[in-house]
PyMOL Python script that loads the backbone (N, CA, C, O; Angstrom):
from pymol import cmd

cmd.read_pdbstr("""\
ATOM      1  N   UNK A   1     -25.720  12.762  -2.863  1.00  0.00           N
ATOM      2  CA  UNK A   1     -24.295  12.984  -2.791  1.00  0.00           C
ATOM      3  C   UNK A   1     -24.043  14.486  -2.920  1.00  0.00           C
ATOM      4  O   UNK A   1     -24.508  15.120  -3.866  1.00  0.00           O
ATOM      5  N   UNK A   2     -23.312  15.044  -1.975  1.00  0.00           N
ATOM      6  CA  UNK A   2     -22.994  16.465  -1.960  1.00  0.00           C
ATOM      7  C   UNK A   2     -21.736  16.713  -2.787  1.00  0.00           C
ATOM      8  O   UNK A   2     -20.650  16.256  -2.429  1.00  0.00           O
ATOM      9  N   UNK A   3     -21.888  17.442  -3.899  1.00  0.00           N
ATOM     10  CA  UNK A   3     -20.752  17.707  -4.777  1.00  0.00           C
ATOM     11  C   UNK A   3     -20.210  19.120  -4.623  1.00  0.00           C
ATOM     12  O   UNK A   3     -19.272  19.503  -5.323  1.00  0.00           O
ATOM     13  N   UNK A   4     -20.792  19.902  -3.712  1.00  0.00           N
ATOM     14  CA  UNK A   4     -20.294  21.251  -3.485  1.00  0.00           C
ATOM     15  C   UNK A   4     -18.963  21.200  -2.747  1.00  0.00           C
ATOM     16  O   UNK A   4     -18.707  20.296  -1.952  1.00  0.00           O
ATOM     17  N   UNK A   5     -18.125  22.191  -3.029  1.00  0.00           N
ATOM     18  CA  UNK A   5     -16.828  22.259  -2.386  1.00  0.00           C
ATOM     19  C   UNK A   5     -16.901  23.109  -1.118  1.00  0.00           C
ATOM     20  O   UNK A   5     -17.661  24.074  -1.047  1.00  0.00           O
ATOM     21  N   UNK A   6     -16.108  22.740  -0.129  1.00  0.00           N
ATOM     22  CA  UNK A   6     -15.975  23.568   1.065  1.00  0.00           C
ATOM     23  C   UNK A   6     -15.150  24.795   0.699  1.00  0.00           C
ATOM     24  O   UNK A   6     -14.605  24.861  -0.402  1.00  0.00           O
ATOM     25  N   UNK A   7     -15.050  25.759   1.596  1.00  0.00           N
ATOM     26  CA  UNK A   7     -14.238  26.944   1.333  1.00  0.00           C
ATOM     27  C   UNK A   7     -12.779  26.563   1.065  1.00  0.00           C
ATOM     28  O   UNK A   7     -12.147  27.112   0.163  1.00  0.00           O
ATOM     29  N   UNK A   8     -12.250  25.624   1.850  1.00  0.00           N
ATOM     30  CA  UNK A   8     -10.864  25.181   1.660  1.00  0.00           C
ATOM     31  C   UNK A   8     -10.684  24.513   0.293  1.00  0.00           C
ATOM     32  O   UNK A   8      -9.699  24.766  -0.400  1.00  0.00           O
ATOM     33  N   UNK A   9     -11.632  23.669  -0.085  1.00  0.00           N
ATOM     34  CA  UNK A   9     -11.554  22.986  -1.374  1.00  0.00           C
ATOM     35  C   UNK A   9     -11.681  23.985  -2.517  1.00  0.00           C
ATOM     36  O   UNK A   9     -11.013  23.843  -3.541  1.00  0.00           O
ATOM     37  N   UNK A  10     -12.526  24.986  -2.352  1.00  0.00           N
ATOM     38  CA  UNK A  10     -12.689  26.021  -3.373  1.00  0.00           C
ATOM     39  C   UNK A  10     -11.391  26.805  -3.538  1.00  0.00           C
ATOM     40  O   UNK A  10     -11.016  27.144  -4.661  1.00  0.00           O
ATOM     41  N   UNK A  11     -10.701  27.096  -2.438  1.00  0.00           N
ATOM     42  CA  UNK A  11      -9.417  27.794  -2.494  1.00  0.00           C
ATOM     43  C   UNK A  11      -8.378  26.956  -3.239  1.00  0.00           C
ATOM     44  O   UNK A  11      -7.615  27.484  -4.048  1.00  0.00           O
ATOM     45  N   UNK A  12      -8.352  25.660  -2.968  1.00  0.00           N
ATOM     46  CA  UNK A  12      -7.432  24.754  -3.671  1.00  0.00           C
ATOM     47  C   UNK A  12      -7.734  24.766  -5.164  1.00  0.00           C
ATOM     48  O   UNK A  12      -6.821  24.833  -5.987  1.00  0.00           O
ATOM     49  N   UNK A  13      -9.011  24.701  -5.510  1.00  0.00           N
ATOM     50  CA  UNK A  13      -9.412  24.701  -6.914  1.00  0.00           C
ATOM     51  C   UNK A  13      -9.027  26.010  -7.605  1.00  0.00           C
ATOM     52  O   UNK A  13      -8.527  25.995  -8.729  1.00  0.00           O
ATOM     53  N   UNK A  14      -9.260  27.134  -6.937  1.00  0.00           N
ATOM     54  CA  UNK A  14      -8.909  28.440  -7.506  1.00  0.00           C
ATOM     55  C   UNK A  14      -7.396  28.574  -7.687  1.00  0.00           C
ATOM     56  O   UNK A  14      -6.933  29.113  -8.692  1.00  0.00           O
ATOM     57  N   UNK A  15      -6.631  28.084  -6.714  1.00  0.00           N
ATOM     58  CA  UNK A  15      -5.176  28.135  -6.804  1.00  0.00           C
ATOM     59  C   UNK A  15      -4.691  27.272  -7.968  1.00  0.00           C
ATOM     60  O   UNK A  15      -3.796  27.674  -8.712  1.00  0.00           O
ATOM     61  N   UNK A  16      -5.279  26.089  -8.126  1.00  0.00           N
ATOM     62  CA  UNK A  16      -4.915  25.197  -9.237  1.00  0.00           C
ATOM     63  C   UNK A  16      -5.238  25.846 -10.573  1.00  0.00           C
ATOM     64  O   UNK A  16      -4.454  25.756 -11.518  1.00  0.00           O
ATOM     65  N   UNK A  17      -6.394  26.500 -10.653  1.00  0.00           N
ATOM     66  CA  UNK A  17      -6.791  27.160 -11.897  1.00  0.00           C
ATOM     67  C   UNK A  17      -5.810  28.276 -12.244  1.00  0.00           C
ATOM     68  O   UNK A  17      -5.363  28.380 -13.386  1.00  0.00           O
ATOM     69  N   UNK A  18      -5.480  29.098 -11.270  1.00  0.00           N
ATOM     70  CA  UNK A  18      -4.557  30.215 -11.499  1.00  0.00           C
ATOM     71  C   UNK A  18      -3.171  29.699 -11.914  1.00  0.00           C
ATOM     72  O   UNK A  18      -2.556  30.228 -12.839  1.00  0.00           O
ATOM     73  N   UNK A  19      -2.692  28.663 -11.222  1.00  0.00           N
ATOM     74  CA  UNK A  19      -1.396  28.066 -11.536  1.00  0.00           C
ATOM     75  C   UNK A  19      -1.407  27.499 -12.958  1.00  0.00           C
ATOM     76  O   UNK A  19      -0.450  27.681 -13.711  1.00  0.00           O
ATOM     77  N   UNK A  20      -2.486  26.816 -13.317  1.00  0.00           N
ATOM     78  CA  UNK A  20      -2.586  26.246 -14.664  1.00  0.00           C
ATOM     79  C   UNK A  20      -2.584  27.342 -15.724  1.00  0.00           C
ATOM     80  O   UNK A  20      -1.883  27.238 -16.730  1.00  0.00           O
ATOM     81  N   UNK A  21      -3.371  28.389 -15.497  1.00  0.00           N
ATOM     82  CA  UNK A  21      -3.464  29.480 -16.474  1.00  0.00           C
ATOM     83  C   UNK A  21      -2.147  30.227 -16.641  1.00  0.00           C
ATOM     84  O   UNK A  21      -1.736  30.538 -17.759  1.00  0.00           O
ATOM     85  N   UNK A  22      -1.490  30.511 -15.518  1.00  0.00           N
ATOM     86  CA  UNK A  22      -0.315  31.371 -15.560  1.00  0.00           C
ATOM     87  C   UNK A  22       0.994  30.627 -15.828  1.00  0.00           C
ATOM     88  O   UNK A  22       1.929  31.199 -16.389  1.00  0.00           O
ATOM     89  N   UNK A  23       1.063  29.364 -15.432  1.00  0.00           N
ATOM     90  CA  UNK A  23       2.347  28.663 -15.502  1.00  0.00           C
ATOM     91  C   UNK A  23       2.312  27.413 -16.377  1.00  0.00           C
ATOM     92  O   UNK A  23       3.192  27.217 -17.215  1.00  0.00           O
ATOM     93  N   UNK A  24       1.308  26.576 -16.187  1.00  0.00           N
ATOM     94  CA  UNK A  24       1.295  25.283 -16.873  1.00  0.00           C
ATOM     95  C   UNK A  24       0.980  25.412 -18.352  1.00  0.00           C
ATOM     96  O   UNK A  24       1.742  24.925 -19.187  1.00  0.00           O
ATOM     97  N   UNK A  25      -0.114  26.052 -18.690  1.00  0.00           N
ATOM     98  CA  UNK A  25      -0.562  26.089 -20.093  1.00  0.00           C
ATOM     99  C   UNK A  25       0.490  26.663 -21.034  1.00  0.00           C
ATOM    100  O   UNK A  25       0.762  26.054 -22.068  1.00  0.00           O
ATOM    101  N   UNK A  26       1.094  27.808 -20.722  1.00  0.00           N
ATOM    102  CA  UNK A  26       2.129  28.317 -21.645  1.00  0.00           C
ATOM    103  C   UNK A  26       3.311  27.359 -21.811  1.00  0.00           C
ATOM    104  O   UNK A  26       3.837  27.206 -22.913  1.00  0.00           O
ATOM    105  N   UNK A  27       3.725  26.721 -20.728  1.00  0.00           N
ATOM    106  CA  UNK A  27       4.869  25.816 -20.803  1.00  0.00           C
ATOM    107  C   UNK A  27       4.522  24.539 -21.562  1.00  0.00           C
ATOM    108  O   UNK A  27       5.347  24.020 -22.314  1.00  0.00           O
ATOM    109  N   UNK A  28       3.319  24.036 -21.371  1.00  0.00           N
ATOM    110  CA  UNK A  28       2.904  22.808 -22.051  1.00  0.00           C
ATOM    111  C   UNK A  28       2.852  23.035 -23.553  1.00  0.00           C
ATOM    112  O   UNK A  28       3.294  22.188 -24.330  1.00  0.00           O
ATOM    113  N   UNK A  29       2.320  24.160 -23.958  1.00  0.00           N
ATOM    114  CA  UNK A  29       2.268  24.469 -25.393  1.00  0.00           C
ATOM    115  C   UNK A  29       3.673  24.487 -25.992  1.00  0.00           C
ATOM    116  O   UNK A  29       3.930  23.901 -27.044  1.00  0.00           O
ATOM    117  N   UNK A  30       4.569  25.173 -25.294  1.00  0.00           N
ATOM    118  CA  UNK A  30       5.962  25.268 -25.769  1.00  0.00           C
ATOM    119  C   UNK A  30       6.615  23.889 -25.820  1.00  0.00           C
ATOM    120  O   UNK A  30       7.266  23.548 -26.807  1.00  0.00           O
ATOM    121  N   UNK A  31       6.447  23.105 -24.775  1.00  0.00           N
ATOM    122  CA  UNK A  31       7.050  21.770 -24.721  1.00  0.00           C
ATOM    123  C   UNK A  31       6.472  20.855 -25.791  1.00  0.00           C
ATOM    124  O   UNK A  31       7.194  20.069 -26.405  1.00  0.00           O
ATOM    125  N   UNK A  32       5.168  20.963 -26.010  1.00  0.00           N
ATOM    126  CA  UNK A  32       4.529  20.133 -27.027  1.00  0.00           C
ATOM    127  C   UNK A  32       5.082  20.455 -28.409  1.00  0.00           C
ATOM    128  O   UNK A  32       5.385  19.551 -29.188  1.00  0.00           O
ATOM    129  N   UNK A  33       5.210  21.722 -28.706  1.00  0.00           N
ATOM    130  CA  UNK A  33       5.750  22.123 -30.014  1.00  0.00           C
ATOM    131  C   UNK A  33       7.197  21.654 -30.187  1.00  0.00           C
ATOM    132  O   UNK A  33       7.606  21.275 -31.284  1.00  0.00           O
ATOM    133  N   UNK A  34       7.962  21.683 -29.100  1.00  0.00           N
ATOM    134  CA  UNK A  34       9.363  21.264 -29.156  1.00  0.00           C
ATOM    135  C   UNK A  34       9.522  19.747 -28.984  1.00  0.00           C
ATOM    136  O   UNK A  34      10.630  19.220 -29.084  1.00  0.00           O
ATOM    137  N   UNK A  35       8.413  19.055 -28.728  1.00  0.00           N
ATOM    138  CA  UNK A  35       8.390  17.608 -28.518  1.00  0.00           C
ATOM    139  C   UNK A  35       9.388  17.185 -27.443  1.00  0.00           C
ATOM    140  O   UNK A  35      10.226  16.308 -27.651  1.00  0.00           O
ATOM    141  N   UNK A  36       9.266  17.852 -26.266  1.00  0.00           N
ATOM    142  CA  UNK A  36      10.146  17.519 -25.158  1.00  0.00           C
ATOM    143  C   UNK A  36       9.352  17.453 -23.857  1.00  0.00           C
ATOM    144  O   UNK A  36       8.284  18.052 -23.732  1.00  0.00           O
ATOM    145  N   UNK A  37       9.892  16.719 -22.901  1.00  0.00           N
ATOM    146  CA  UNK A  37       9.313  16.632 -21.568  1.00  0.00           C
ATOM    147  C   UNK A  37       9.884  17.763 -20.730  1.00  0.00           C
ATOM    148  O   UNK A  37      11.102  17.935 -20.672  1.00  0.00           O
ATOM    149  N   UNK A  38       9.029  18.531 -20.084  1.00  0.00           N
ATOM    150  CA  UNK A  38       9.449  19.680 -19.284  1.00  0.00           C
ATOM    151  C   UNK A  38       9.694  19.240 -17.842  1.00  0.00           C
ATOM    152  O   UNK A  38       8.773  19.216 -17.026  1.00  0.00           O
ATOM    153  N   UNK A  39      10.927  18.896 -17.543  1.00  0.00           N
ATOM    154  CA  UNK A  39      11.292  18.434 -16.209  1.00  0.00           C
ATOM    155  C   UNK A  39      11.080  19.528 -15.158  1.00  0.00           C
ATOM    156  O   UNK A  39      10.669  19.241 -14.034  1.00  0.00           O
ATOM    157  N   UNK A  40      11.356  20.765 -15.523  1.00  0.00           N
ATOM    158  CA  UNK A  40      11.150  21.877 -14.589  1.00  0.00           C
ATOM    159  C   UNK A  40       9.669  22.002 -14.208  1.00  0.00           C
ATOM    160  O   UNK A  40       9.344  22.253 -13.047  1.00  0.00           O
ATOM    161  N   UNK A  41       8.782  21.830 -15.177  1.00  0.00           N
ATOM    162  CA  UNK A  41       7.346  21.877 -14.889  1.00  0.00           C
ATOM    163  C   UNK A  41       6.948  20.727 -13.966  1.00  0.00           C
ATOM    164  O   UNK A  41       6.168  20.921 -13.033  1.00  0.00           O
ATOM    165  N   UNK A  42       7.474  19.546 -14.218  1.00  0.00           N
ATOM    166  CA  UNK A  42       7.173  18.399 -13.356  1.00  0.00           C
ATOM    167  C   UNK A  42       7.634  18.661 -11.928  1.00  0.00           C
ATOM    168  O   UNK A  42       6.932  18.321 -10.976  1.00  0.00           O
ATOM    169  N   UNK A  43       8.797  19.257 -11.778  1.00  0.00           N
ATOM    170  CA  UNK A  43       9.299  19.597 -10.431  1.00  0.00           C
ATOM    171  C   UNK A  43       8.396  20.615  -9.754  1.00  0.00           C
ATOM    172  O   UNK A  43       8.086  20.489  -8.570  1.00  0.00           O
ATOM    173  N   UNK A  44       7.972  21.631 -10.513  1.00  0.00           N
ATOM    174  CA  UNK A  44       7.107  22.674  -9.959  1.00  0.00           C
ATOM    175  C   UNK A  44       5.758  22.088  -9.547  1.00  0.00           C
ATOM    176  O   UNK A  44       5.214  22.456  -8.506  1.00  0.00           O
ATOM    177  N   UNK A  45       5.220  21.187 -10.352  1.00  0.00           N
ATOM    178  CA  UNK A  45       3.963  20.525  -9.995  1.00  0.00           C
ATOM    179  C   UNK A  45       4.123  19.747  -8.689  1.00  0.00           C
ATOM    180  O   UNK A  45       3.220  19.736  -7.851  1.00  0.00           O
ATOM    181  N   UNK A  46       5.267  19.100  -8.522  1.00  0.00           N
ATOM    182  CA  UNK A  46       5.544  18.378  -7.292  1.00  0.00           C
ATOM    183  C   UNK A  46       5.670  19.310  -6.100  1.00  0.00           C
ATOM    184  O   UNK A  46       5.129  19.033  -5.030  1.00  0.00           O
ATOM    185  N   UNK A  47       6.389  20.422  -6.283  1.00  0.00           N
ATOM    186  CA  UNK A  47       6.554  21.402  -5.210  1.00  0.00           C
ATOM    187  C   UNK A  47       5.214  21.979  -4.769  1.00  0.00           C
ATOM    188  O   UNK A  47       4.993  22.217  -3.582  1.00  0.00           O
ATOM    189  N   UNK A  48       4.329  22.201  -5.724  1.00  0.00           N
ATOM    190  CA  UNK A  48       3.013  22.769  -5.424  1.00  0.00           C
ATOM    191  C   UNK A  48       2.078  21.741  -4.785  1.00  0.00           C
ATOM    192  O   UNK A  48       1.024  22.094  -4.256  1.00  0.00           O
ATOM    193  N   UNK A  49       2.478  20.459  -4.840  1.00  0.00           N
ATOM    194  CA  UNK A  49       1.668  19.415  -4.224  1.00  0.00           C
ATOM    195  C   UNK A  49       0.616  18.808  -5.133  1.00  0.00           C
ATOM    196  O   UNK A  49      -0.262  18.084  -4.662  1.00  0.00           O
ATOM    197  N   UNK A  50       0.690  19.090  -6.429  1.00  0.00           N
ATOM    198  CA  UNK A  50      -0.339  18.599  -7.336  1.00  0.00           C
ATOM    199  C   UNK A  50      -0.093  17.172  -7.823  1.00  0.00           C
ATOM    200  O   UNK A  50      -1.046  16.492  -8.205  1.00  0.00           O
ATOM    201  N   UNK A  51       1.147  16.702  -7.822  1.00  0.00           N
ATOM    202  CA  UNK A  51       1.413  15.353  -8.317  1.00  0.00           C
ATOM    203  C   UNK A  51       0.839  14.283  -7.399  1.00  0.00           C
ATOM    204  O   UNK A  51       0.349  13.259  -7.876  1.00  0.00           O
ATOM    205  N   UNK A  52       0.891  14.502  -6.106  1.00  0.00           N
ATOM    206  CA  UNK A  52       0.374  13.522  -5.153  1.00  0.00           C
ATOM    207  C   UNK A  52      -0.974  13.891  -4.586  1.00  0.00           C
ATOM    208  O   UNK A  52      -1.428  13.283  -3.617  1.00  0.00           O
ATOM    209  N   UNK A  53      -1.619  14.877  -5.174  1.00  0.00           N
ATOM    210  CA  UNK A  53      -2.875  15.375  -4.613  1.00  0.00           C
ATOM    211  C   UNK A  53      -3.958  14.306  -4.441  1.00  0.00           C
ATOM    212  O   UNK A  53      -4.570  14.254  -3.374  1.00  0.00           O
ATOM    213  N   UNK A  54      -4.224  13.458  -5.426  1.00  0.00           N
ATOM    214  CA  UNK A  54      -5.287  12.467  -5.238  1.00  0.00           C
ATOM    215  C   UNK A  54      -4.843  11.192  -4.513  1.00  0.00           C
ATOM    216  O   UNK A  54      -5.657  10.295  -4.297  1.00  0.00           O
ATOM    217  N   UNK A  55      -3.569  11.104  -4.137  1.00  0.00           N
ATOM    218  CA  UNK A  55      -3.069   9.929  -3.425  1.00  0.00           C
ATOM    219  C   UNK A  55      -3.460  10.037  -1.956  1.00  0.00           C
ATOM    220  O   UNK A  55      -3.374  11.117  -1.370  1.00  0.00           O
ATOM    221  N   UNK A  56      -3.884   8.943  -1.362  1.00  0.00           N
ATOM    222  CA  UNK A  56      -4.294   8.935   0.043  1.00  0.00           C
ATOM    223  C   UNK A  56      -3.171   9.436   0.940  1.00  0.00           C
ATOM    224  O   UNK A  56      -1.996   9.174   0.679  1.00  0.00           O
ATOM    225  N   UNK A  57      -3.536  10.159   1.999  1.00  0.00           N
ATOM    226  CA  UNK A  57      -2.542  10.720   2.915  1.00  0.00           C
ATOM    227  C   UNK A  57      -1.666   9.634   3.541  1.00  0.00           C
ATOM    228  O   UNK A  57      -0.480   9.857   3.787  1.00  0.00           O
ATOM    229  N   UNK A  58      -2.242   8.471   3.796  1.00  0.00           N
ATOM    230  CA  UNK A  58      -1.464   7.394   4.413  1.00  0.00           C
ATOM    231  C   UNK A  58      -0.321   6.927   3.519  1.00  0.00           C
ATOM    232  O   UNK A  58       0.604   6.264   3.987  1.00  0.00           O
ATOM    233  N   UNK A  59      -0.385   7.273   2.227  1.00  0.00           N
ATOM    234  CA  UNK A  59       0.677   6.898   1.293  1.00  0.00           C
ATOM    235  C   UNK A  59       1.514   8.108   0.872  1.00  0.00           C
ATOM    236  O   UNK A  59       2.268   8.039  -0.098  1.00  0.00           O
ATOM    237  N   UNK A  60       1.376   9.220   1.608  1.00  0.00           N
ATOM    238  CA  UNK A  60       2.189  10.398   1.339  1.00  0.00           C
ATOM    239  C   UNK A  60       1.559  11.443   0.447  1.00  0.00           C
ATOM    240  O   UNK A  60       2.202  12.439   0.117  1.00  0.00           O
ATOM    241  N   UNK A  61       0.311  11.239   0.050  1.00  0.00           N
ATOM    242  CA  UNK A  61      -0.376  12.216  -0.791  1.00  0.00           C
ATOM    243  C   UNK A  61      -1.160  13.213   0.040  1.00  0.00           C
ATOM    244  O   UNK A  61      -0.991  13.304   1.256  1.00  0.00           O
ATOM    245  N   UNK A  62      -2.023  13.959  -0.639  1.00  0.00           N
ATOM    246  CA  UNK A  62      -2.834  14.965   0.035  1.00  0.00           C
ATOM    247  C   UNK A  62      -4.263  14.501   0.263  1.00  0.00           C
ATOM    248  O   UNK A  62      -5.014  15.155   0.987  1.00  0.00           O
ATOM    249  N   UNK A  63      -4.651  13.388  -0.339  1.00  0.00           N
ATOM    250  CA  UNK A  63      -5.981  12.844  -0.121  1.00  0.00           C
ATOM    251  C   UNK A  63      -7.100  13.647  -0.742  1.00  0.00           C
ATOM    252  O   UNK A  63      -8.240  13.564  -0.285  1.00  0.00           O
ATOM    253  N   UNK A  64      -6.806  14.425  -1.774  1.00  0.00           N
ATOM    254  CA  UNK A  64      -7.838  15.225  -2.432  1.00  0.00           C
ATOM    255  C   UNK A  64      -8.495  14.425  -3.549  1.00  0.00           C
ATOM    256  O   UNK A  64      -7.882  13.545  -4.154  1.00  0.00           O
ATOM    257  N   UNK A  65      -9.742  14.750  -3.801  1.00  0.00           N
ATOM    258  CA  UNK A  65     -10.428  14.146  -4.937  1.00  0.00           C
ATOM    259  C   UNK A  65     -10.110  14.974  -6.178  1.00  0.00           C
ATOM    260  O   UNK A  65      -9.898  16.182  -6.072  1.00  0.00           O
ATOM    261  N   UNK A  66     -10.073  14.349  -7.346  1.00  0.00           N
ATOM    262  CA  UNK A  66      -9.739  15.095  -8.562  1.00  0.00           C
ATOM    263  C   UNK A  66     -10.614  16.324  -8.790  1.00  0.00           C
ATOM    264  O   UNK A  66     -10.158  17.289  -9.404  1.00  0.00           O
ATOM    265  N   UNK A  67     -11.857  16.315  -8.312  1.00  0.00           N
ATOM    266  CA  UNK A  67     -12.740  17.470  -8.532  1.00  0.00           C
ATOM    267  C   UNK A  67     -12.242  18.719  -7.811  1.00  0.00           C
ATOM    268  O   UNK A  67     -12.624  19.830  -8.179  1.00  0.00           O
ATOM    269  N   UNK A  68     -11.393  18.560  -6.789  1.00  0.00           N
ATOM    270  CA  UNK A  68     -10.859  19.714  -6.077  1.00  0.00           C
ATOM    271  C   UNK A  68      -9.852  20.482  -6.914  1.00  0.00           C
ATOM    272  O   UNK A  68      -9.616  21.666  -6.675  1.00  0.00           O
ATOM    273  N   UNK A  69      -9.264  19.823  -7.883  1.00  0.00           N
ATOM    274  CA  UNK A  69      -8.188  20.422  -8.668  1.00  0.00           C
ATOM    275  C   UNK A  69      -8.623  20.842 -10.062  1.00  0.00           C
ATOM    276  O   UNK A  69      -7.807  21.331 -10.844  1.00  0.00           O
ATOM    277  N   UNK A  70      -9.872  20.663 -10.376  1.00  0.00           N
ATOM    278  CA  UNK A  70     -10.332  20.961 -11.731  1.00  0.00           C
ATOM    279  C   UNK A  70     -10.202  22.438 -12.051  1.00  0.00           C
ATOM    280  O   UNK A  70     -10.913  23.260 -11.473  1.00  0.00           O
ATOM    281  N   UNK A  71      -9.308  22.788 -12.960  1.00  0.00           N
ATOM    282  CA  UNK A  71      -9.153  24.200 -13.300  1.00  0.00           C
ATOM    283  C   UNK A  71     -10.289  24.740 -14.146  1.00  0.00           C
ATOM    284  O   UNK A  71     -10.352  25.949 -14.372  1.00  0.00           O
ATOM    285  N   UNK A  72     -11.195  23.887 -14.626  1.00  0.00           N
ATOM    286  CA  UNK A  72     -12.289  24.359 -15.475  1.00  0.00           C
ATOM    287  C   UNK A  72     -13.527  24.736 -14.673  1.00  0.00           C
ATOM    288  O   UNK A  72     -14.552  25.079 -15.262  1.00  0.00           O
ATOM    289  N   UNK A  73     -13.460  24.684 -13.354  1.00  0.00           N
ATOM    290  CA  UNK A  73     -14.596  25.087 -12.528  1.00  0.00           C
ATOM    291  C   UNK A  73     -14.808  26.580 -12.705  1.00  0.00           C
ATOM    292  O   UNK A  73     -13.851  27.354 -12.702  1.00  0.00           O
ATOM    293  N   UNK A  74     -16.029  26.973 -12.854  1.00  0.00           N
ATOM    294  CA  UNK A  74     -16.337  28.391 -13.045  1.00  0.00           C
ATOM    295  C   UNK A  74     -16.273  29.137 -11.726  1.00  0.00           C
ATOM    296  O   UNK A  74     -16.938  28.767 -10.759  1.00  0.00           O
ATOM    297  N   UNK A  75     -15.469  30.190 -11.693  1.00  0.00           N
ATOM    298  CA  UNK A  75     -15.323  30.985 -10.471  1.00  0.00           C
ATOM    299  C   UNK A  75     -16.604  31.740 -10.135  1.00  0.00           C
ATOM    300  O   UNK A  75     -16.850  32.053  -8.970  1.00  0.00           O
ATOM    301  N   UNK A  76     -17.430  32.038 -11.154  1.00  0.00           N
ATOM    302  CA  UNK A  76     -18.640  32.814 -10.901  1.00  0.00           C
ATOM    303  C   UNK A  76     -19.842  31.937 -10.543  1.00  0.00           C
ATOM    304  O   UNK A  76     -20.950  32.443 -10.363  1.00  0.00           O
ATOM    305  N   UNK A  77     -19.625  30.635 -10.440  1.00  0.00           N
ATOM    306  CA  UNK A  77     -20.700  29.713 -10.080  1.00  0.00           C
ATOM    307  C   UNK A  77     -21.097  29.944  -8.628  1.00  0.00           C
ATOM    308  O   UNK A  77     -20.232  29.961  -7.753  1.00  0.00           O
ATOM    309  N   UNK A  78     -22.395  30.124  -8.353  1.00  0.00           N
ATOM    310  CA  UNK A  78     -22.796  30.322  -6.964  1.00  0.00           C
ATOM    311  C   UNK A  78     -22.436  29.108  -6.119  1.00  0.00           C
ATOM    312  O   UNK A  78     -22.601  27.964  -6.543  1.00  0.00           O
ATOM    313  N   UNK A  79     -21.947  29.379  -4.927  1.00  0.00           N
ATOM    314  CA  UNK A  79     -21.571  28.300  -4.014  1.00  0.00           C
ATOM    315  C   UNK A  79     -22.627  28.161  -2.940  1.00  0.00           C
ATOM    316  O   UNK A  79     -23.195  29.147  -2.471  1.00  0.00           O
ATOM    317  N   UNK A  80     -22.882  26.920  -2.556  1.00  0.00           N
ATOM    318  CA  UNK A  80     -23.811  26.648  -1.473  1.00  0.00           C
ATOM    319  C   UNK A  80     -23.143  27.020  -0.158  1.00  0.00           C
ATOM    320  O   UNK A  80     -21.969  26.711   0.044  1.00  0.00           O
ATOM    321  N   UNK A  81     -23.852  27.661   0.715  1.00  0.00           N
ATOM    322  CA  UNK A  81     -23.314  28.019   2.015  1.00  0.00           C
ATOM    323  C   UNK A  81     -23.151  26.759   2.859  1.00  0.00           C
ATOM    324  O   UNK A  81     -24.061  25.934   2.935  1.00  0.00           O
ATOM    325  N   UNK A  82     -22.000  26.616   3.485  1.00  0.00           N
ATOM    326  CA  UNK A  82     -21.718  25.479   4.352  1.00  0.00           C
ATOM    327  C   UNK A  82     -22.197  25.802   5.771  1.00  0.00           C
ATOM    328  O   UNK A  82     -21.981  26.911   6.258  1.00  0.00           O
ATOM    329  N   UNK A  83     -22.843  24.840   6.435  1.00  0.00           N
ATOM    330  CA  UNK A  83     -23.238  25.086   7.817  1.00  0.00           C
ATOM    331  C   UNK A  83     -22.005  25.302   8.685  1.00  0.00           C
ATOM    332  O   UNK A  83     -20.978  24.654   8.485  1.00  0.00           O
ATOM    333  N   UNK A  84     -22.108  26.202   9.636  1.00  0.00           N
ATOM    334  CA  UNK A  84     -20.981  26.514  10.505  1.00  0.00           C
ATOM    335  C   UNK A  84     -21.326  26.200  11.947  1.00  0.00           C
ATOM    336  O   UNK A  84     -22.348  26.633  12.480  1.00  0.00           O
ATOM    337  N   UNK A  85     -20.435  25.429  12.558  1.00  0.00           N
ATOM    338  CA  UNK A  85     -20.564  25.129  13.982  1.00  0.00           C
ATOM    339  C   UNK A  85     -21.739  24.223  14.316  1.00  0.00           C
ATOM    340  O   UNK A  85     -22.571  23.928  13.457  1.00  0.00           O
ATOM    341  N   UNK A  86     -21.804  23.784  15.569  1.00  0.00           N
ATOM    342  CA  UNK A  86     -22.895  22.882  15.979  1.00  0.00           C
ATOM    343  C   UNK A  86     -24.194  23.600  16.169  1.00  0.00           C
ATOM    344  O   UNK A  86     -25.199  22.978  16.512  1.00  0.00           O
TER     345      UNK A  86
END
""", "prot")
cmd.dss("prot")
cmd.show_as("cartoon", "prot")
cmd.util.cbc("prot")
cmd.orient("prot")
């Protein structure tokens, strides 16, 4: 089973990591301390396409596997080169 990400999947993962670091984590901490649901964060997650990401495209999602969105993936991890063209 090939678990390496394609360039597109790696970009999605990097974008998710950056979004989580810069926007989600600070807001979640604040909301948790205030014991409230952050509706604005939920809307932003929807706008970014993360809420429906693992849902099949035929049902309106993006059809991504959860591993594509893992913000804990190491950016410095060597990537396997993908074959290009026939």
